[in-house]
Steps between C-alpha positions, in 0.01 A plus 500: 500500500776746597696420182192546285413833657858623465508406133162660436614818672828514310326437170242766579773749589688416180200554275378791707844654459505433126152643469582814697844538344393459138187711551701781649770466233232528234341783696841669509544477123148608410499759780808662349337522158171634641686746726671645192179515297264635766504802730452539877151635425406173326611295800323744729167440326524127567631553854193704595253220423716205607356489851143458372595202283694344788217539752244370250721200430528425873122523539457273201727218625409564868803316640378167366838399359655502846188346654517207258872457566426480873265203452676169549326336205277739302218327314393565141184654647710757689679613182172507309334718760790746497495508119136606468516734800793686345325543167185636665694746717719609209201581279328706768817690585571591141151645457543708818844630404393569141234732643745651752769586241390867466525542877855362497590745223347787701703406811824537303375796290585298187212435253711260289483249783135413433551293182841378617357368828214320328747327271760418768239351735435217253809333646334378817208360296751288306665399828170378648504205259843385618504526879388142564744364242784705649409376848510139376854545362609686814361240741668216312836683484486505119749785491645387167166538325435836665843616387437397139164678498641821647803511272297437184244765598775749582672464162182526293330779697817709527567467127153633426550783752827606339350488151208720608733746675715525185183574299413790733228349720667643816334384826258272310798275426562448873134419567492254209819332616351435845163376370663269248736359763208410728299350215790284379584382852138396551495303175829328579390411854210316339741325268729377781235420762339155519187633667195619302183673626155350469158659460399377846510839673516492880620809685502316835869396507610851398278648769659275764851584379412869509488488881877451484574687178301815586781599734751437223283711271502791744875458545563492126296814440676702769835366376421621149395838636817516708728406210333756275442775754754725331348440156161599645629816670745611232240467227260713703725769650789510253512450122477197273869564426590465871282192538667350194850559635412330827318216324803431280720475810245281677478264202877451476523438873214250474666319210818448705323412825259262328792290379515372857142564611357295214739216572401486867127552440491197268590258778481665843138443593446152347821368658436659840146358497644151440701519825258704711447211744874468576603816684877442510514391140294798389743732680793339317323541165415862581858586596643343187258700286595819684871437447450429131289815453755714683792342312348608166294811581755720677776492236248527219309801634790680669694448178218644294495805726874540439464508120151657477606829345740346249248231406206736450692756296672238281185290455212744456658845487577807709132604493447241777784620728264609776352150488847355559544701820169369633594147395811510720281552805233247405760224451583506871143408584488259208776291661278426800183422302587135416576431867165644598336272241646195674390621843141577413467173309598336828199674659271380223625142528382509864164647390573828678316705240366737769851589612604544139203726432545726803875534444433611142230744608732653760774536239259665257381748762858590597599555138190702416535732801874546451478564125222754549698686768817503291336603173607868531867397532529350154507165325848388611418544870179303452689217327760484778227478764310240296813285482585541869156383612520202266834392649368547854198284419727206424556479875126524562453189284771327700327594826179341370681179402723463808246340739381251238828310458737656756688708241708711738658836410846347532403241237361767268815711524723195449301409187484847347763739637817335358367528145379858550835612644702318233290646218502850648875492555566375148287774343662777706848381408406456134350848484814655652744297286327583170400862561766640266381312186355768268310299236155394624481171310850399617419603857184286488686197368790525746276555802279200422796271432707609800208488745394151384852358530556655842171377643541143374860504619398608850229232513754240388762605755236510774392148396137606479293183517226638275756562222623140526145365487420707191815377325429139596146523365616655172773237460245228566280637223791470259 
């Protein structure tokens, strides 16, 4: 049993890593092209309506994916109930938001948002047909199939987005890219999933699951609001140009952070659920996941902060320089996000959805109050505060998890701090050693190469166990 679980976890991490890595690599390439073709105002238009699509999508899936994953052995009837419930909710929500589009445009003082919103909101209707299929793949740790679906959808949708941008469709190209990605993912989930819905409609199982998932739904909504609080405020009180600059920085930070977040999210909850009845074993699994996340996240995000200005200017042009300065700050918080993912999945594996919900609500309230108070001091101050609260909340998640499995502060620091200090030290030294290089592209190349070699060298000299395990697993695959 232990061997099987270890192999399933390693395989899930491998495919989760490939999925996240290739998606973000493709996102990097297409993001560079779109960043050169489009303006901050175009990104700002999409940023202003993003929160409505996200909240509608959360209402549509209602936390059922996680609820199904938390069932030991979900029945076909459970998936079928979720399938039809999602479609019904999605249809109603689209009608409501279609009617509300003029009000959204009035809030931002931007009439062009009315038709754009009505078009962009089609995405969560497409998604409603794939939630049950996605949950089936997720529950059965079919990370390979999820990776194939996501990568195929990314290539095709991004190609269409770039073509439309080149033809002058501005922000419509971004909305089309997102809608097409969701539609293709849904179709491919159907292709890879063994389960099929039936016409026997029974909302009972979904209603019973909703008692658990309603708290996840509330948590997801406040998380979306929290993550997009600056998009909401900047679009209202500043200009579309300012909102676009921030949104560009946020997207690049998300791409880097999701390399690790996506990897951990693929396996964390299903694996932790499998060992939920063995407290000591669950603690060991949790700690290993935390060490792996820290081992990858800190050098990746701290490194991205180091080269943010060079990368942005070389990749998408000097018009995005202000975005690069915001990106440097966001990357600090982005390094802690994958670790928080592991911790709150630990809560969900123990069915502590109430704790998860209230922690998210408290975070949202703190961010909302702080951002509102700091609005007169400018965007950079707001971004610094946003990042600081996000880092602090990592320890709130730990405090919620600690009594469940005895995860003491000394254990947390032993699992995380060595990687954070090593990565931080490497980036500081690399920045100092390369400061005199004048050419931006050469500076970017040297900083990335030097930082990577130094970090791996330090891990090797320190005989980091997680590095040895990664190398052993990769060698085994060959």
